[in-house]
BAFI-3210 file (N, C-alpha, C; in Angstrom, 3 decimals, decimal comma, padded with zeros to 6 digits):
// residues 137
n [1|2|3|4|5|6|7|8|9|10|11|12|13|14|15|16|17|18|19|20|21|22|23|24|25|26|27|28|29|30|31|32|33|34|35|36|37|38|39|40|41|42|43|44|45|46|47|48|49|50|51|52|53|54|55|56|57|58|59|60|61|62|63|64|65|66|67|68|69|70|71|72|73|74|75|76|77|78|79|80|81|82|83|84|85|86|87|88|89|90|91|92|93|94|95|96|97|98|99|100|101|102|103|104|105|106|107|108|109|110|111|112|113|114|115|116|117|118|119|120|121|122|123|124|125|126|127|128|129|130|131|132|133|134|135|136|137]
n.u [000,840|000,530|001,444|002,410|003,121|005,776|006,360|005,975|007,691|010,143|012,621|013,388|013,769|015,890|017,880|018,131|019,011|021,481|022,963|022,833|024,075|026,635|027,582|028,999|031,345|032,460|032,982|034,815|036,727|037,683|038,809|040,833|042,440|043,138|044,582|046,822|049,302|048,745|046,786|048,262|049,830|047,828|046,958|049,228|049,214|047,012|047,782|047,530|048,310|051,146|051,123|051,119|050,195|047,772|046,509|046,263|044,521|042,304|041,584|041,007|038,882|036,974|036,596|036,674|035,205|033,000|031,928|031,294|029,233|027,358|026,597|025,695|027,172|028,571|027,447|026,622|028,957|030,824|029,558|029,697|032,491|032,954|031,494|033,022|035,408|034,463|033,821|036,387|037,748|036,438|037,322|040,072|040,380|038,615|038,849|037,340|037,320|039,832|040,122|039,288|036,818|035,569|036,808|036,569|033,788|033,234|034,688|033,310|030,776|031,489|032,493|030,184|028,618|029,974|029,560|026,786|026,532|027,817|025,893|023,848|025,149|025,397|022,708|022,181|023,740|022,181|019,653|020,304|021,083|018,833|016,611|017,433|020,293|023,647|024,072|021,427|020,520]
n.v [-001,180|002,178|004,869|007,354|009,059|010,042|010,166|012,090|014,070|012,918|013,251|015,841|015,546|013,715|015,277|017,290|015,649|014,710|017,117|018,157|016,086|016,274|018,803|018,912|017,412|018,781|021,331|020,675|019,352|021,447|023,014|021,265|021,307|024,045|024,370|022,614|021,670|021,484|019,534|017,312|017,051|016,416|013,963|012,438|012,518|010,957|008,524|007,780|005,979|006,812|009,894|012,263|011,298|010,269|012,657|013,879|012,066|012,412|015,083|014,909|013,038|014,146|016,853|016,770|014,348|014,836|017,135|016,018|014,204|016,016|017,430|015,331|013,502|010,674|009,263|006,776|004,911|006,617|007,129|004,610|004,255|006,443|005,697|003,544|004,925|006,630|004,870|003,821|006,136|006,504|004,284|004,786|007,475|007,959|006,419|005,454|003,421|003,311|005,371|007,500|008,928|012,203|012,545|010,000|009,827|011,908|011,001|008,636|009,571|010,819|008,589|006,943|008,755|008,827|006,143|006,191|008,076|006,641|004,680|006,262|006,986|004,493|003,971|006,018|005,090|002,952|004,103|006,038|009,209|010,730|012,826|015,503|016,035|015,655|013,087|012,321|013,611]
n.w [000,000|-000,824|001,023|000,733|-002,077|-003,988|-006,580|-008,610|-007,836|-007,808|-009,325|-008,628|-005,861|-005,876|-007,075|-005,088|-002,973|-003,980|-004,190|-001,539|-000,091|-001,068|-000,397|002,039|001,387|-000,841|000,247|002,356|000,855|-000,691|001,354|002,161|-000,100|-000,245|002,116|001,871|002,910|005,637|005,475|004,669|006,941|008,823|007,792|008,259|011,050|011,762|010,987|008,331|005,378|003,398|003,541|001,842|-000,639|000,273|000,998|-001,503|-002,757|-001,087|-001,673|-004,439|-004,449|-002,611|-003,462|-006,338|-007,145|-005,568|-006,756|-009,262|-008,562|-007,546|-009,861|-011,281|-012,959|-014,383|-012,291|-011,008|-010,989|-009,712|-007,287|-006,063|-005,795|-004,138|-001,868|-000,911|-000,367|001,665|003,754|004,156|005,024|007,406|008,852|008,978|009,845|011,968|014,373|016,805|018,690|019,716|021,419|024,262|026,488|025,709|023,229|022,137|021,867|020,015|017,784|017,330|016,567|014,133|012,758|012,434|011,045|008,626|007,820|007,488|005,418|003,415|003,024|001,890|-000,465|-001,727|-002,146|-003,963|-006,069|-006,866|-007,462|-009,323|-010,982|-011,545|-013,526|-013,617|-014,284|-015,563|-016,543|-016,950|-019,202]
ca.u [000,000|001,264|000,947|002,877|003,754|006,595|006,757|006,001|008,798|011,303|013,853|013,743|014,305|017,209|018,781|018,387|019,812|022,855|023,622|022,971|025,054|027,974|028,013|030,021|032,588|033,040|033,536|036,009|037,726|038,295|039,682|042,013|043,276|043,651|045,569|047,326|050,355|048,056|046,100|049,291|050,154|046,730|047,006|050,324|048,858|046,043|048,381|047,167|049,477|051,647|050,303|050,950|049,296|046,450|045,932|045,876|043,321|041,199|041,169|040,390|037,588|036,010|036,302|036,386|034,081|031,845|031,360|030,684|027,944|026,441|026,047|025,133|027,996|029,123|026,937|026,599|030,285|031,454|028,919|030,244|033,869|032,833|031,039|034,200|036,279|033,867|034,023|037,834|038,129|035,911|038,205|041,401|040,381|037,678|039,030|036,812|037,604|041,170|040,107|038,468|036,178|034,900|037,425|035,947|032,416|033,245|035,133|032,235|029,774|032,002|032,566|028,853|028,196|030,549|028,862|025,462|026,709|028,100|024,588|023,191|025,852|024,995|021,339|022,293|024,251|021,071|018,575|020,810|021,114|017,594|016,525|018,140|021,712|024,338|023,780|020,013|020,186]
ca.v [000,000|003,440|005,857|008,649|008,927|011,177|009,892|013,319|014,906|012,033|013,829|016,999|015,045|013,129|016,416|017,869|014,693|014,735|018,382|018,260|015,119|016,649|020,086|018,595|016,959|019,824|022,358|020,191|019,085|022,740|023,361|020,402|021,809|025,376|024,192|021,281|021,251|021,074|018,281|016,265|016,885|015,704|012,574|011,790|012,409|009,879|007,274|007,430|005,544|007,789|011,077|013,174|010,635|010,228|013,998|014,075|011,257|013,063|016,273|014,481|012,405|015,047|018,022|016,379|013,416|015,510|017,988|015,154|013,710|017,154|017,740|014,105|013,020|009,354|009,169|005,434|004,413|007,530|006,925|003,379|004,570|007,388|004,936|002,820|005,951|007,146|003,850|003,770|007,282|006,246|003,321|005,373|008,776|008,085|005,166|005,738|002,303|003,485|006,622|007,514|010,193|013,010|012,253|008,771|010,143|012,699|010,129|007,687|010,300|010,975|007,257|006,513|009,705|008,322|004,915|006,591|008,710|005,547|004,098|007,164|006,883|003,225|004,176|006,840|004,212|002,118|004,914|006,872|010,645|011,421|013,565|016,779|015,681|015,501|011,717|012,187|014,346]
ca.w [000,000|-000,879|001,975|000,268|-003,381|-004,400|-007,960|-009,407|-007,380|-007,677|-009,864|-007,804|-004,592|-006,128|-007,252|-003,762|-002,207|-004,508|-003,835|-000,080|000,376|-001,516|000,171|003,040|000,773|-001,681|001,138|003,031|-000,179|-001,011|002,487|002,110|-001,180|000,114|003,187|001,546|003,849|006,857|005,187|004,710|008,362|009,470|007,327|009,001|012,467|011,978|010,543|006,958|004,614|002,422|003,826|000,707|-001,586|000,920|000,893|-002,906|-002,971|-000,375|-002,426|-005,700|-004,197|-001,973|-004,294|-007,716|-007,228|-004,971|-007,796|-010,275|-008,068|-007,436|-011,185|-011,825|-014,073|-014,005|-010,929|-010,414|-010,607|-008,763|-005,984|-005,482|-005,371|-003,023|-000,700|-000,413|000,208|002,893|004,795|004,427|005,855|008,756|009,504|009,185|010,507|013,090|015,123|018,139|019,589|020,280|022,180|025,472|026,855|024,690|021,928|021,652|021,489|018,783|016,703|017,068|015,784|012,773|012,155|011,990|010,011|007,378|007,466|006,998|004,109|002,479|002,691|000,943|-001,750|-002,353|-002,619|-005,170|-007,125|-007,323|-008,042|-010,402|-010,697|-011,866|-014,790|-013,536|-014,152|-016,832|-016,991|-017,305|-020,432]
c.u [000,885|000,653|001,403|003,585|004,506|007,060|006,874|007,168|010,123|012,604|014,312|014,337|015,690|018,239|019,138|019,271|021,265|023,594|023,850|024,013|026,484|028,464|029,164|031,358|033,245|033,671|034,830|037,105|038,448|039,240|040,950|042,972|043,925|044,715|046,261|048,410|049,749|047,328|047,079|049,682|049,077|046,736|048,092|049,920|047,859|046,553|047,974|048,423|049,858|050,866|050,097|050,007|047,879|045,754|045,474|044,589|042,112|040,684|040,447|038,991|036,588|035,629|035,869|035,172|032,822|031,145|030,665|029,325|026,937|025,814|025,460|025,859|028,734|028,679|027,059|027,996|030,986|030,859|029,450|031,666|033,837|032,382|032,209|035,162|035,756|034,004|035,505|038,267|037,585|036,857|039,583|041,344|039,503|037,680|038,616|037,144|038,985|041,261|039,281|037,815|035,500|035,507|036,812|034,534|032,365|033,676|034,044|031,126|030,238|032,124|031,204|028,215|028,714|029,838|027,484|025,547|027,011|026,799|023,831|023,833|025,506|023,565|021,336|022,818|023,132|020,011|019,025|020,610|019,804|017,711|017,352|019,623|022,342|024,059|022,361|019,624|020,524]
c.v [001,243|004,416|007,258|008,432|010,212|011,019|011,158|014,228|014,138|012,705|015,052|016,585|014,431|014,231|017,031|016,948|014,701|015,978|018,466|017,296|015,566|017,988|019,869|018,284|018,049|020,915|021,892|019,789|020,357|023,182|022,528|020,879|023,133|025,304|022,855|020,805|020,783|019,753|017,119|015,996|016,123|014,232|011,803|011,558|011,300|008,540|006,838|007,000|006,595|009,096|012,033|012,573|010,551|011,581|014,296|013,309|011,915|014,279|015,867|013,907|013,422|016,213|017,600|015,477|014,024|016,403|017,141|014,627|014,845|017,499|016,503|013,581|011,757|008,980|007,785|004,923|005,310|007,358|005,664|003,617|005,463|006,672|004,170|003,795|006,415|006,140|003,755|004,941|007,143|005,330|003,902|006,599|008,915|006,811|005,353|004,643|002,416|004,723|006,457|008,882|010,875|012,791|011,004|009,052|010,903|011,847|009,117|008,345|010,406|009,643|006,854|007,495|009,229|007,056|005,249|007,234|007,654|004,850|004,952|007,105|005,581|003,306|005,001|006,011|003,348|002,959|005,690|008,344|011,380|012,225|014,847|016,527|015,643|014,111|011,589|012,868|013,537]
c.w [000,000|000,097|001,602|-001,059|-003,709|-005,842|-008,803|-009,035|-007,316|-008,127|-009,086|-006,466|-004,773|-006,346|-005,906|-002,928|-002,671|-004,033|-002,327|000,461|000,027|-000,976|001,156|002,383|-000,070|-000,808|001,804|002,050|-000,577|000,118|002,496|001,027|-000,805|001,206|003,042|002,512|005,170|006,676|005,238|006,159|009,108|009,077|008,071|010,459|012,753|011,473|009,152|006,202|003,572|002,518|002,644|-000,321|-001,012|000,829|-000,534|-003,208|-002,308|-001,143|-003,710|-005,454|-003,658|-002,870|-005,698|-007,850|-006,618|-005,979|-008,865|-009,818|-007,980|-008,788|-011,866|-013,046|-013,647|-012,595|-010,318|-010,063|-009,588|-007,372|-005,301|-004,977|-004,136|-001,745|-000,084|000,262|001,568|004,043|005,153|005,302|007,267|009,515|009,825|010,087|011,730|013,932|016,583|019,146|020,235|021,172|023,453|025,632|025,691|023,307|021,305|021,132|020,165|017,586|016,333|016,243|014,330|012,046|011,600|011,005|008,659|006,904|006,882|005,619|003,059|002,070|001,698|-000,432|-002,471|-002,887|-003,903|-006,338|-007,704|-008,042|-009,270|-010,087|-010,929|-013,151|-014,776|-013,259|-015,531|-017,406|-017,529|-018,594|-021,655]
res [m|r|y|l|s|l|d|n|q|r|d|g|f|i|l|a|a|r|v|l|m|m|v|l|f|v|l|f|g|w|q|k|l|a|g|f|a|g|t|v|g|y|m|a|s|v|g|a|p|l|p|t|l|s|a|i|i|a|v|v|v|e|l|g|f|g|f|l|i|a|i|g|f|f|t|r|p|v|a|i|i|f|a|v|y|t|v|a|t|a|l|i|g|h|r|y|w|a|l|t|g|m|d|q|y|m|a|m|i|n|f|y|k|n|v|s|i|a|g|g|l|l|l|l|a|v|t|g|p|g|r|y|s|v|d|g|k]
***
C-alpha cells in the first residue's frame, strides 16, 4: 500500500539529495586543497598511509568526485567509489575504539556519520542521478 507517493517529485528530490550530500565533501575538499600542507600533516597524524598521496586522494575524491555527483555526471560508478572511500576514511580517521572520553564520542559520531553517508551513496548508485543531471540528459 502506498501511503505517500513522491513519484512526481522524484527527480527533484534526487537532485536535492545529490547536492545536499555533496556540500560537506566539496567544502572540506576545497579546504584540504587550500591548506594542503596542513592536510598532509593531518594525514600523518592519523596514521594514513603515504600522507601526501592520501591527501591528494582526499582532495580528488572530496572536491572532484563531490562535484561530479552534485552535477550528476558518471553518478553510479562515482557513488560506489565514493562509498568505499567514505568507509575507508571512517576506519582510518575516526578510530573511536582506540580513544576515550569526549574524543571517543566525537570520533564515534564521525565514524557513523561516514557509514550513513556511504549508505546514501549506495542508494544513489542504485537509483541513479535522476533527470536533472548531466547523466540524465
